[in-house]
Biopython code that builds the backbone (N, CA, C, O; Angstrom):
import numpy as np
from Bio.PDB.StructureBuilder import StructureBuilder

atoms = [
    (1, "MET", "N", (13.596, 7.613, -19.188)),
    (1, "MET", "CA", (13.877, 8.047, -18.069)),
    (1, "MET", "C", (12.779, 7.374, -17.012)),
    (1, "MET", "O", (13.072, 6.787, -15.970)),
    (2, "THR", "N", (11.377, 7.615, -17.566)),
    (2, "THR", "CA", (10.489, 7.196, -16.602)),
    (2, "THR", "C", (10.452, 5.726, -15.875)),
    (2, "THR", "O", (10.228, 5.571, -14.674)),
    (3, "PRO", "N", (10.703, 4.704, -16.787)),
    (3, "PRO", "CA", (11.128, 3.291, -16.201)),
    (3, "PRO", "C", (12.128, 3.231, -15.105)),
    (3, "PRO", "O", (12.057, 2.389, -14.211)),
    (4, "LEU", "N", (13.084, 4.155, -15.184)),
    (4, "LEU", "CA", (14.183, 4.171, -14.338)),
    (4, "LEU", "C", (13.655, 4.669, -13.135)),
    (4, "LEU", "O", (13.913, 4.052, -12.102)),
    (5, "LEU", "N", (12.871, 5.810, -13.088)),
    (5, "LEU", "CA", (12.233, 6.289, -11.797)),
    (5, "LEU", "C", (11.381, 5.389, -11.419)),
    (5, "LEU", "O", (11.613, 4.986, -10.279)),
    (6, "VAL", "N", (10.451, 4.896, -11.945)),
    (6, "VAL", "CA", (9.645, 3.678, -11.524)),
    (6, "VAL", "C", (10.337, 2.544, -10.558)),
    (6, "VAL", "O", (9.993, 2.252, -9.413)),
    (7, "ALA", "N", (11.405, 1.987, -11.333)),
    (7, "ALA", "CA", (12.269, 1.043, -10.692)),
    (7, "ALA", "C", (12.822, 1.590, -9.285)),
    (7, "ALA", "O", (12.648, 0.919, -8.268)),
    (8, "LEU", "N", (13.464, 2.769, -9.252)),
    (8, "LEU", "CA", (13.996, 3.383, -8.246)),
    (8, "LEU", "C", (12.942, 3.585, -7.112)),
    (8, "LEU", "O", (13.272, 3.304, -5.960)),
    (9, "GLY", "N", (11.687, 4.060, -7.381)),
    (9, "GLY", "CA", (10.831, 4.084, -6.374)),
    (9, "GLY", "C", (10.391, 2.556, -5.855)),
    (9, "GLY", "O", (10.112, 2.372, -4.670)),
    (10, "ALA", "N", (10.359, 1.690, -6.644)),
    (10, "ALA", "CA", (10.094, 0.238, -6.211)),
    (10, "ALA", "C", (11.230, -0.352, -5.400)),
    (10, "ALA", "O", (11.142, -1.180, -4.493)),
    (11, "ALA", "N", (12.188, 0.162, -5.838)),
    (11, "ALA", "CA", (13.350, -0.704, -5.030)),
    (11, "ALA", "C", (13.679, -0.147, -3.609)),
    (11, "ALA", "O", (14.442, -0.700, -2.817)),
    (12, "ILE", "N", (12.952, 1.113, -3.372)),
    (12, "ILE", "CA", (12.889, 1.556, -1.826)),
    (12, "ILE", "C", (11.323, 1.109, -1.414)),
    (12, "ILE", "O", (11.118, 0.755, -0.253)),
    (13, "GLY", "N", (10.284, 1.130, -2.331)),
    (13, "GLY", "CA", (9.147, 0.528, -1.629)),
    (13, "GLY", "C", (9.007, -0.997, -1.142)),
    (13, "GLY", "O", (8.562, -1.295, -0.034)),
    (14, "ALA", "N", (9.405, -1.854, -2.025)),
    (14, "ALA", "CA", (9.405, -3.175, -1.923)),
    (14, "ALA", "C", (10.141, -3.711, -0.653)),
    (14, "ALA", "O", (9.615, -4.492, 0.141)),
    (15, "PRO", "N", (11.376, -3.231, -0.540)),
    (15, "PRO", "CA", (12.121, -3.651, 0.605)),
    (15, "PRO", "C", (11.558, -3.264, 1.962)),
    (15, "PRO", "O", (11.634, -3.943, 2.986)),
    (16, "SER", "N", (10.938, -1.981, 1.813)),
    (16, "SER", "CA", (10.094, -1.450, 2.979)),
    (16, "SER", "C", (9.104, -2.145, 3.352)),
    (16, "SER", "O", (8.823, -2.218, 4.548)),
    (17, "ARG", "N", (8.290, -2.872, 2.275)),
    (17, "ARG", "CA", (7.186, -3.748, 2.740)),
    (17, "ARG", "C", (7.679, -4.741, 3.345)),
    (17, "ARG", "O", (7.023, -5.183, 4.288)),
    (18, "TYR", "N", (8.931, -5.374, 3.008)),
    (18, "TYR", "CA", (9.423, -6.701, 3.654)),
    (18, "TYR", "C", (9.620, -6.534, 4.847)),
    (18, "TYR", "O", (9.391, -7.476, 5.607)),
    (19, "ILE", "N", (10.074, -5.357, 5.330)),
    (19, "ILE", "CA", (10.695, -4.996, 6.355)),
    (19, "ILE", "C", (9.485, -4.934, 7.435)),
    (19, "ILE", "O", (9.465, -5.645, 8.440)),
    (20, "VAL", "N", (8.577, -4.082, 7.131)),
    (20, "VAL", "CA", (7.412, -3.944, 7.879)),
    (20, "VAL", "C", (6.679, -5.354, 8.190)),
    (20, "VAL", "O", (6.411, -5.680, 9.346)),
    (21, "ALA", "N", (6.384, -6.144, 7.102)),
    (21, "ALA", "CA", (5.834, -7.240, 7.196)),
    (21, "ALA", "C", (6.616, -8.190, 8.183)),
    (21, "ALA", "O", (6.014, -8.915, 8.974)),
    (22, "HIS", "N", (7.916, -8.150, 8.098)),
    (22, "HIS", "CA", (8.461, -8.982, 8.868)),
    (22, "HIS", "C", (8.423, -8.973, 10.272)),
    (22, "HIS", "O", (8.521, -9.949, 11.015)),
    (23, "PHE", "N", (8.230, -7.473, 10.657)),
    (23, "PHE", "CA", (8.233, -7.178, 12.240)),
    (23, "PHE", "C", (6.762, -7.246, 12.748)),
    (23, "PHE", "O", (6.506, -7.396, 13.942)),
    (24, "LEU", "N", (5.755, -7.123, 11.730)),
    (24, "LEU", "CA", (4.303, -6.841, 12.298)),
    (24, "LEU", "C", (3.469, -7.947, 12.096)),
    (24, "LEU", "O", (2.580, -8.164, 12.918)),
    (25, "ASP", "N", (3.653, -8.845, 10.905)),
    (25, "ASP", "CA", (2.817, -9.916, 10.645)),
    (25, "ASP", "C", (2.661, -10.736, 11.496)),
    (25, "ASP", "O", (3.734, -11.240, 11.828)),
    (26, "ARG", "N", (1.410, -11.297, 12.267)),
    (26, "ARG", "CA", (1.282, -12.420, 13.136)),
    (26, "ARG", "C", (-0.076, -12.965, 12.752)),
    (26, "ARG", "O", (-0.465, -13.111, 11.593)),
    (27, "ARG", "N", (-0.787, -13.263, 13.900)),
    (27, "ARG", "CA", (-2.204, -13.777, 13.516)),
    (27, "ARG", "C", (-2.908, -13.215, 12.475)),
    (27, "ARG", "O", (-3.309, -13.862, 11.507)),
    (28, "LEU", "N", (-3.110, -11.781, 12.674)),
    (28, "LEU", "CA", (-3.725, -11.034, 11.589)),
    (28, "LEU", "C", (-2.210, -10.599, 10.820)),
    (28, "LEU", "O", (-1.158, -10.542, 11.456)),
    (29, "PRO", "N", (-2.300, -10.345, 9.535)),
    (29, "PRO", "CA", (-1.172, -9.607, 8.849)),
    (29, "PRO", "C", (-0.933, -8.230, 8.989)),
    (29, "PRO", "O", (-0.891, -7.494, 8.003)),
    (30, "TRP", "N", (-0.747, -7.758, 10.330)),
    (30, "TRP", "CA", (-0.824, -6.066, 10.610)),
    (30, "TRP", "C", (0.354, -5.430, 9.657)),
    (30, "TRP", "O", (0.213, -4.280, 9.242)),
    (31, "GLY", "N", (1.462, -6.160, 9.334)),
    (31, "GLY", "CA", (2.438, -5.240, 8.420)),
    (31, "GLY", "C", (1.898, -5.348, 7.028)),
    (31, "GLY", "O", (2.191, -4.336, 6.391)),
    (32, "THR", "N", (1.269, -6.146, 6.390)),
    (32, "THR", "CA", (0.711, -5.873, 5.110)),
    (32, "THR", "C", (-0.709, -4.896, 5.202)),
    (32, "THR", "O", (-1.088, -4.096, 4.347)),
    (33, "LEU", "N", (-1.220, -5.149, 6.216)),
    (33, "LEU", "CA", (-2.367, -4.011, 6.263)),
    (33, "LEU", "C", (-1.656, -2.609, 6.563)),
    (33, "LEU", "O", (-2.183, -1.675, 5.958)),
    (34, "ALA", "N", (-0.501, -2.249, 7.422)),
    (34, "ALA", "CA", (0.027, -1.247, 7.667)),
    (34, "ALA", "C", (0.316, -0.618, 6.221)),
    (34, "ALA", "O", (-0.101, 0.486, 5.870)),
    (35, "VAL", "N", (1.036, -1.419, 5.488)),
    (35, "VAL", "CA", (1.772, -0.919, 4.193)),
    (35, "VAL", "C", (0.509, -0.382, 3.139)),
    (35, "VAL", "O", (0.585, 0.695, 2.548)),
    (36, "ASN", "N", (-0.400, -1.110, 3.038)),
    (36, "ASN", "CA", (-1.443, -1.005, 2.216)),
    (36, "ASN", "C", (-2.120, 0.481, 2.644)),
    (36, "ASN", "O", (-2.275, 1.415, 1.858)),
    (37, "LEU", "N", (-2.464, 0.480, 3.985)),
    (37, "LEU", "CA", (-3.011, 1.887, 4.565)),
    (37, "LEU", "C", (-2.213, 3.118, 3.973)),
    (37, "LEU", "O", (-2.635, 4.031, 3.264)),
    (38, "ILE", "N", (-0.662, 2.836, 4.571)),
    (38, "ILE", "CA", (0.120, 3.958, 4.303)),
    (38, "ILE", "C", (0.207, 4.400, 2.676)),
    (38, "ILE", "O", (0.030, 5.520, 2.198)),
    (39, "GLY", "N", (0.514, 3.235, 2.043)),
    (39, "GLY", "CA", (0.486, 3.585, 0.468)),
    (39, "GLY", "C", (-0.912, 3.886, -0.423)),
    (39, "GLY", "O", (-0.953, 4.283, -1.588)),
    (40, "SER", "N", (-1.929, 3.610, 0.375)),
    (40, "SER", "CA", (-3.071, 4.390, -0.122)),
    (40, "SER", "C", (-3.103, 5.766, 0.392)),
    (40, "SER", "O", (-3.527, 6.651, -0.351)),
    (41, "PHE", "N", (-2.740, 6.019, 1.465)),
    (41, "PHE", "CA", (-2.944, 7.448, 2.010)),
    (41, "PHE", "C", (-1.919, 8.424, 1.151)),
    (41, "PHE", "O", (-2.257, 9.548, 0.782)),
    (42, "VAL", "N", (-0.670, 7.864, 0.894)),
    (42, "VAL", "CA", (0.562, 8.631, 0.239)),
    (42, "VAL", "C", (-0.124, 8.591, -1.414)),
    (42, "VAL", "O", (0.083, 9.646, -2.015)),
    (43, "LEU", "N", (-0.768, 7.711, -2.079)),
    (43, "LEU", "CA", (-1.271, 7.809, -3.204)),
    (43, "LEU", "C", (-2.400, 8.661, -3.454)),
    (43, "LEU", "O", (-2.542, 9.351, -4.463)),
    (44, "GLY", "N", (-3.270, 8.573, -2.396)),
    (44, "GLY", "CA", (-4.460, 9.815, -2.215)),
    (44, "GLY", "C", (-3.641, 11.106, -2.312)),
    (44, "GLY", "O", (-3.899, 11.909, -3.209)),
    (45, "LEU", "N", (-2.632, 11.345, -1.399)),
    (45, "LEU", "CA", (-2.116, 12.691, -1.190)),
    (45, "LEU", "C", (-1.619, 13.146, -2.485)),
    (45, "LEU", "O", (-1.812, 14.301, -2.866)),
    (46, "LEU", "N", (-0.925, 12.198, -3.238)),
    (46, "LEU", "CA", (-0.203, 12.516, -4.596)),
    (46, "LEU", "C", (-1.327, 13.081, -5.469)),
    (46, "LEU", "O", (-1.258, 14.188, -6.002)),
    (47, "ALA", "N", (-2.447, 12.183, -5.589)),
    (47, "ALA", "CA", (-3.540, 12.570, -6.413)),
    (47, "ALA", "C", (-4.324, 13.943, -6.244)),
    (47, "ALA", "O", (-4.791, 14.696, -7.099)),
    (48, "GLY", "N", (-4.315, 14.015, -4.857)),
    (48, "GLY", "CA", (-5.107, 15.239, -4.364)),
    (48, "GLY", "C", (-4.097, 16.574, -4.581)),
    (48, "GLY", "O", (-4.609, 17.694, -4.572)),
    (49, "GLU", "N", (-2.782, 16.429, -4.759)),
    (49, "GLU", "CA", (-1.768, 17.517, -5.039)),
    (49, "GLU", "C", (-1.657, 17.584, -6.481)),
    (49, "GLU", "O", (-0.868, 18.397, -6.963)),
    (50, "ALA", "N", (-2.444, 16.729, -7.337)),
    (50, "ALA", "CA", (-2.378, 16.775, -8.781)),
    (50, "ALA", "C", (-0.796, 16.478, -9.380)),
    (50, "ALA", "O", (-0.340, 16.974, -10.410)),
    (51, "VAL", "N", (-0.140, 15.609, -8.531)),
    (51, "VAL", "CA", (1.600, 15.231, -8.740)),
    (51, "VAL", "C", (1.316, 14.495, -10.011)),
    (51, "VAL", "O", (0.291, 13.814, -10.052)),
    (52, "SER", "N", (2.247, 14.563, -11.245)),
    (52, "SER", "CA", (2.238, 13.961, -12.367)),
    (52, "SER", "C", (3.585, 13.953, -12.956)),
    (52, "SER", "O", (4.523, 14.567, -12.448)),
    (53, "GLY", "N", (3.672, 13.284, -13.986)),
    (53, "GLY", "CA", (4.916, 13.147, -14.660)),
    (53, "GLY", "C", (6.135, 12.037, -13.854)),
    (53, "GLY", "O", (5.963, 10.884, -13.458)),
    (54, "SER", "N", (7.261, 12.820, -13.812)),
    (54, "SER", "CA", (8.439, 12.047, -13.033)),
    (54, "SER", "C", (8.193, 11.914, -11.535)),
    (54, "SER", "O", (8.727, 11.031, -10.864)),
    (55, "SER", "N", (7.429, 12.754, -11.081)),
    (55, "SER", "CA", (7.215, 12.442, -9.343)),
    (55, "SER", "C", (6.318, 11.721, -9.225)),
    (55, "SER", "O", (6.349, 11.129, -8.147)),
    (56, "MET", "N", (5.117, 11.365, -10.135)),
    (56, "MET", "CA", (4.145, 10.486, -9.896)),
    (56, "MET", "C", (4.749, 9.085, -10.229)),
    (56, "MET", "O", (4.487, 8.113, -9.519)),
    (57, "ALA", "N", (5.582, 8.997, -11.350)),
    (57, "ALA", "CA", (6.491, 7.706, -11.506)),
    (57, "ALA", "C", (7.265, 7.240, -10.535)),
    (57, "ALA", "O", (7.380, 6.047, -10.251)),
    (58, "LEU", "N", (7.849, 8.204, -9.967)),
    (58, "LEU", "CA", (8.797, 7.559, -8.711)),
    (58, "LEU", "C", (8.115, 7.296, -7.362)),
    (58, "LEU", "O", (8.432, 6.348, -6.642)),
    (59, "LEU", "N", (7.097, 8.250, -7.040)),
    (59, "LEU", "CA", (6.550, 8.150, -5.644)),
    (59, "LEU", "C", (5.330, 7.294, -5.822)),
    (59, "LEU", "O", (5.138, 6.439, -4.957)),
    (60, "GLY", "N", (4.256, 7.419, -7.070)),
    (60, "GLY", "CA", (3.054, 6.985, -7.012)),
    (60, "GLY", "C", (3.116, 5.326, -7.492)),
    (60, "GLY", "O", (2.760, 4.332, -6.859)),
    (61, "THR", "N", (3.663, 5.430, -8.751)),
    (61, "THR", "CA", (3.739, 3.985, -9.462)),
    (61, "THR", "C", (5.009, 3.237, -8.815)),
    (61, "THR", "O", (5.107, 2.071, -8.434)),
    (62, "GLY", "N", (5.974, 4.308, -8.815)),
    (62, "GLY", "CA", (7.185, 3.172, -8.083)),
    (62, "GLY", "C", (6.976, 2.786, -6.687)),
    (62, "GLY", "O", (6.770, 1.618, -6.355)),
    (63, "PHE", "N", (7.042, 4.002, -5.675)),
    (63, "PHE", "CA", (7.252, 3.706, -4.364)),
    (63, "PHE", "C", (6.075, 3.152, -3.953)),
    (63, "PHE", "O", (6.324, 2.182, -3.237)),
    (64, "CYS", "N", (4.693, 3.367, -4.111)),
    (64, "CYS", "CA", (3.448, 3.079, -3.632)),
    (64, "CYS", "C", (3.247, 1.720, -4.371)),
    (64, "CYS", "O", (2.762, 0.803, -3.708)),
    (65, "GLY", "N", (3.545, 1.516, -5.567)),
    (65, "GLY", "CA", (3.492, 0.289, -6.148)),
    (65, "GLY", "C", (4.109, -0.792, -5.390)),
    (65, "GLY", "O", (3.479, -1.762, -4.969)),
    (66, "GLY", "N", (5.443, -0.585, -5.216)),
    (66, "GLY", "CA", (6.261, -1.260, -4.662)),
    (66, "GLY", "C", (6.054, -1.679, -2.966)),
    (66, "GLY", "O", (6.218, -2.789, -2.460)),
    (67, "LEU", "N", (5.700, -0.582, -2.391)),
    (67, "LEU", "CA", (5.131, -0.833, -1.021)),
    (67, "LEU", "C", (3.719, -1.627, -0.905)),
    (67, "LEU", "O", (3.555, -2.552, -0.110)),
    (68, "THR", "N", (2.996, -1.284, -1.548)),
    (68, "THR", "CA", (1.737, -1.871, -1.405)),
    (68, "THR", "C", (1.379, -3.424, -1.918)),
    (68, "THR", "O", (2.104, -3.710, -2.871)),
    (69, "THR", "N", (0.767, -4.149, -1.675)),
    (69, "THR", "CA", (0.451, -5.638, -2.071)),
    (69, "THR", "C", (-0.801, -6.104, -2.077)),
    (69, "THR", "O", (-1.402, -6.348, -1.031)),
    (70, "TYR", "N", (-1.357, -6.285, -3.368)),
    (70, "TYR", "CA", (-2.820, -7.079, -3.550)),
    (70, "TYR", "C", (-2.543, -8.623, -3.436)),
    (70, "TYR", "O", (-3.300, -9.410, -2.867)),
    (71, "SER", "N", (-1.577, -8.894, -3.937)),
    (71, "SER", "CA", (-1.442, -10.572, -3.906)),
    (71, "SER", "C", (-1.097, -11.095, -2.462)),
    (71, "SER", "O", (-1.402, -12.255, -2.182)),
    (72, "SER", "N", (-0.581, -10.430, -1.692)),
    (72, "SER", "CA", (-0.253, -10.989, -0.298)),
    (72, "SER", "C", (-1.455, -10.769, 0.520)),
    (72, "SER", "O", (-1.816, -11.570, 1.382)),
    (73, "PHE", "N", (-2.183, -9.478, 0.193)),
    (73, "PHE", "CA", (-3.558, -9.506, 1.085)),
    (73, "PHE", "C", (-4.378, -10.399, 0.657)),
    (73, "PHE", "O", (-5.236, -10.783, 1.451)),
    (74, "ALA", "N", (-4.346, -10.938, -0.616)),
    (74, "ALA", "CA", (-5.465, -11.869, -0.945)),
    (74, "ALA", "C", (-5.083, -13.175, -0.485)),
    (74, "ALA", "O", (-5.951, -13.861, 0.053)),
    (75, "VAL", "N", (-3.846, -13.653, -0.621)),
    (75, "VAL", "CA", (-3.474, -14.694, 0.192)),
    (75, "VAL", "C", (-3.670, -14.926, 1.616)),
    (75, "VAL", "O", (-3.991, -15.991, 2.145)),
    (76, "GLN", "N", (-3.474, -13.982, 2.088)),
    (76, "GLN", "CA", (-3.477, -13.548, 3.639)),
    (76, "GLN", "C", (-4.886, -13.866, 4.245)),
    (76, "GLN", "O", (-5.140, -14.628, 5.178)),
    (77, "ALA", "N", (-5.750, -13.095, 3.491)),
    (77, "ALA", "CA", (-7.418, -13.339, 3.604)),
    (77, "ALA", "C", (-7.865, -14.846, 3.463)),
    (77, "ALA", "O", (-8.731, -15.324, 4.197)),
    (78, "VAL", "N", (-7.252, -15.538, 2.518)),
    (78, "VAL", "CA", (-7.967, -16.829, 2.382)),
    (78, "VAL", "C", (-7.257, -17.790, 3.361)),
    (78, "VAL", "O", (-7.885, -18.784, 3.726)),
    (79, "ASP", "N", (-5.944, -17.571, 3.840)),
    (79, "ASP", "CA", (-5.035, -18.412, 4.616)),
    (79, "ASP", "C", (-5.940, -18.272, 6.169)),
    (79, "ASP", "O", (-5.854, -19.112, 7.065)),
    (80, "ARG", "N", (-6.745, -17.098, 6.229)),
    (80, "ARG", "CA", (-7.185, -16.870, 7.624)),
    (80, "ARG", "C", (-8.474, -17.419, 7.927)),
    (80, "ARG", "O", (-8.961, -17.127, 9.020)),
    (81, "GLY", "N", (-9.197, -18.267, 7.036)),
    (81, "GLY", "CA", (-10.490, -18.681, 7.127)),
    (81, "GLY", "C", (-11.550, -17.648, 6.850)),
    (81, "GLY", "O", (-11.412, -16.442, 6.644)),
    (82, "PRO", "N", (-12.733, -18.450, 6.894)),
    (82, "PRO", "CA", (-13.685, -17.257, 6.246)),
    (82, "PRO", "C", (-14.059, -15.830, 7.364)),
    (82, "PRO", "O", (-14.162, -14.657, 7.007)),
    (83, "ARG", "N", (-14.200, -16.342, 8.680)),
    (83, "ARG", "CA", (-14.329, -15.433, 9.726)),
    (83, "ARG", "C", (-13.492, -14.388, 9.738)),
    (83, "ARG", "O", (-13.829, -13.233, 9.481)),
    (84, "LEU", "N", (-12.031, -14.871, 10.129)),
    (84, "LEU", "CA", (-11.053, -13.807, 10.145)),
    (84, "LEU", "C", (-10.517, -13.148, 9.213)),
    (84, "LEU", "O", (-10.029, -12.021, 9.296)),
    (85, "GLY", "N", (-10.609, -14.000, 8.063)),
    (85, "GLY", "CA", (-10.298, -13.393, 6.749)),
    (85, "GLY", "C", (-11.252, -12.514, 6.243)),
    (85, "GLY", "O", (-10.859, -11.615, 5.499)),
    (86, "SER", "N", (-12.411, -12.608, 6.508)),
    (86, "SER", "CA", (-13.441, -11.738, 6.268)),
    (86, "SER", "C", (-13.471, -10.381, 6.879)),
    (86, "SER", "O", (-13.825, -9.375, 6.264)),
    (87, "THR", "N", (-13.059, -10.405, 8.189)),
    (87, "THR", "CA", (-12.586, -9.411, 9.052)),
    (87, "THR", "C", (-11.447, -8.410, 8.247)),
    (87, "THR", "O", (-11.538, -7.220, 7.947)),
    (88, "TYR", "N", (-10.406, -9.332, 8.039)),
    (88, "TYR", "CA", (-9.276, -8.638, 7.506)),
    (88, "TYR", "C", (-9.520, -7.762, 6.343)),
    (88, "TYR", "O", (-9.154, -6.589, 6.273)),
    (89, "VAL", "N", (-10.318, -8.567, 5.220)),
    (89, "VAL", "CA", (-10.541, -7.919, 3.988)),
    (89, "VAL", "C", (-11.486, -6.464, 4.246)),
    (89, "VAL", "O", (-11.205, -5.385, 3.724)),
    (90, "VAL", "N", (-12.475, -6.663, 5.022)),
    (90, "VAL", "CA", (-13.287, -5.491, 5.410)),
    (90, "VAL", "C", (-12.385, -4.293, 5.836)),
    (90, "VAL", "O", (-12.360, -3.216, 5.241)),
    (91, "LEU", "N", (-11.676, -4.596, 6.896)),
    (91, "LEU", "CA", (-10.769, -3.685, 7.542)),
    (91, "LEU", "C", (-9.722, -3.242, 6.473)),
    (91, "LEU", "O", (-9.532, -2.027, 6.418)),
    (92, "THR", "N", (-9.108, -3.922, 5.730)),
    (92, "THR", "CA", (-8.277, -3.550, 4.726)),
    (92, "THR", "C", (-8.876, -2.612, 3.691)),
    (92, "THR", "O", (-8.302, -1.534, 3.533)),
    (93, "ILE", "N", (-9.949, -2.881, 2.971)),
    (93, "ILE", "CA", (-10.784, -2.279, 1.963)),
    (93, "ILE", "C", (-11.235, -0.816, 2.564)),
    (93, "ILE", "O", (-10.886, 0.274, 2.111)),
    (94, "ALA", "N", (-12.101, -1.054, 3.705)),
    (94, "ALA", "CA", (-12.376, 0.108, 4.310)),
    (94, "ALA", "C", (-11.615, 1.077, 4.689)),
    (94, "ALA", "O", (-11.968, 2.249, 4.560)),
    (95, "GLY", "N", (-10.358, 0.690, 5.260)),
    (95, "GLY", "CA", (-9.175, 1.519, 5.611)),
    (95, "GLY", "C", (-8.673, 2.104, 4.730)),
    (95, "GLY", "O", (-8.536, 3.320, 4.865)),
    (96, "CYS", "N", (-8.172, 1.384, 3.383)),
    (96, "CYS", "CA", (-7.400, 2.004, 2.429)),
    (96, "CYS", "C", (-8.245, 2.932, 1.685)),
    (96, "CYS", "O", (-7.711, 3.912, 1.165)),
    (97, "LEU", "N", (-9.619, 2.722, 1.562)),
    (97, "LEU", "CA", (-10.391, 3.868, 0.969)),
    (97, "LEU", "C", (-10.372, 5.119, 1.781)),
    (97, "LEU", "O", (-10.049, 6.185, 1.256)),
    (98, "ALA", "N", (-10.641, 5.053, 2.805)),
    (98, "ALA", "CA", (-10.877, 6.144, 3.829)),
    (98, "ALA", "C", (-9.484, 6.750, 3.974)),
    (98, "ALA", "O", (-9.460, 7.949, 4.251)),
    (99, "LEU", "N", (-8.312, 6.112, 3.830)),
    (99, "LEU", "CA", (-7.305, 6.685, 3.947)),
    (99, "LEU", "C", (-6.681, 7.653, 2.496)),
    (99, "LEU", "O", (-6.090, 8.732, 2.511)),
    (100, "ALA", "N", (-7.047, 6.859, 1.413)),
    (100, "ALA", "CA", (-6.806, 7.326, 0.214)),
    (100, "ALA", "C", (-7.820, 8.831, 0.269)),
    (100, "ALA", "O", (-7.347, 9.947, 0.056)),
    (101, "ALA", "N", (-8.998, 8.617, 0.534)),
    (101, "ALA", "CA", (-9.933, 10.040, 0.479)),
    (101, "ALA", "C", (-9.280, 10.807, 1.486)),
    (101, "ALA", "O", (-9.158, 11.975, 1.117)),
    (102, "LEU", "N", (-8.814, 10.588, 2.618)),
    (102, "LEU", "CA", (-8.093, 11.555, 3.469)),
    (102, "LEU", "C", (-7.040, 12.264, 2.950)),
    (102, "LEU", "O", (-7.069, 13.495, 2.916)),
    (103, "GLY", "N", (-5.968, 11.522, 2.479)),
    (103, "GLY", "CA", (-4.903, 11.631, 1.677)),
    (103, "GLY", "C", (-5.373, 12.843, 0.449)),
    (103, "GLY", "O", (-4.843, 13.946, 0.317)),
    (104, "TYR", "N", (-6.238, 12.417, -0.181)),
    (104, "TYR", "CA", (-6.742, 13.235, -1.216)),
    (104, "TYR", "C", (-7.090, 14.610, -0.715)),
    (104, "TYR", "O", (-6.537, 15.593, -1.206)),
    (105, "GLN", "N", (-8.015, 14.723, 0.275)),
    (105, "GLN", "CA", (-8.372, 15.927, 0.940)),
    (105, "GLN", "C", (-7.183, 16.696, 1.635)),
    (105, "GLN", "O", (-7.114, 17.923, 1.704)),
    (106, "VAL", "N", (-6.427, 15.971, 2.047)),
    (106, "VAL", "CA", (-5.196, 16.753, 2.666)),
    (106, "VAL", "C", (-4.393, 17.709, 1.485)),
    (106, "VAL", "O", (-4.033, 18.885, 1.543)),
    (107, "GLY", "N", (-4.267, 16.661, 0.358)),
    (107, "GLY", "CA", (-3.572, 17.243, -0.683)),
    (107, "GLY", "C", (-4.356, 18.430, -1.368)),
    (107, "GLY", "O", (-3.852, 19.039, -2.311)),
]
sb = StructureBuilder()
sb.init_structure("model")
sb.init_model(0)
sb.init_chain("A")
sb.init_seg("    ")
for serial, (resi, resn, name, xyz) in enumerate(atoms, 1):
    if name == "N":
        sb.init_residue(resn, " ", resi, " ")
    sb.init_atom(name, np.array(xyz, "f"), 0.0, 1.0, " ", f" {name:<3s}", serial, name[0])
structure = sb.get_structure()
């Protein structure tokens, strides 16, 4: 049952990421940044609430895993060159850590 819950969550998260990135990615990949920030907050919230089992499989592993993306983040950072890419990396990492911590505290 758990693999099906992960697949179901990812089936919602991955298309959501595509739609957000399609509309927001420009000179800076605002869409990728947005989904990574949102996913970090939601996963922090789930961890703060001590969600486990089927709910974590569906929402944490499936939805957040499908919504967020490290590979696109890495490629987009390199594509922007040293200066803009470094800004994007710092903004993403600091923001994701801060929102994960905020979600954990809220939870």
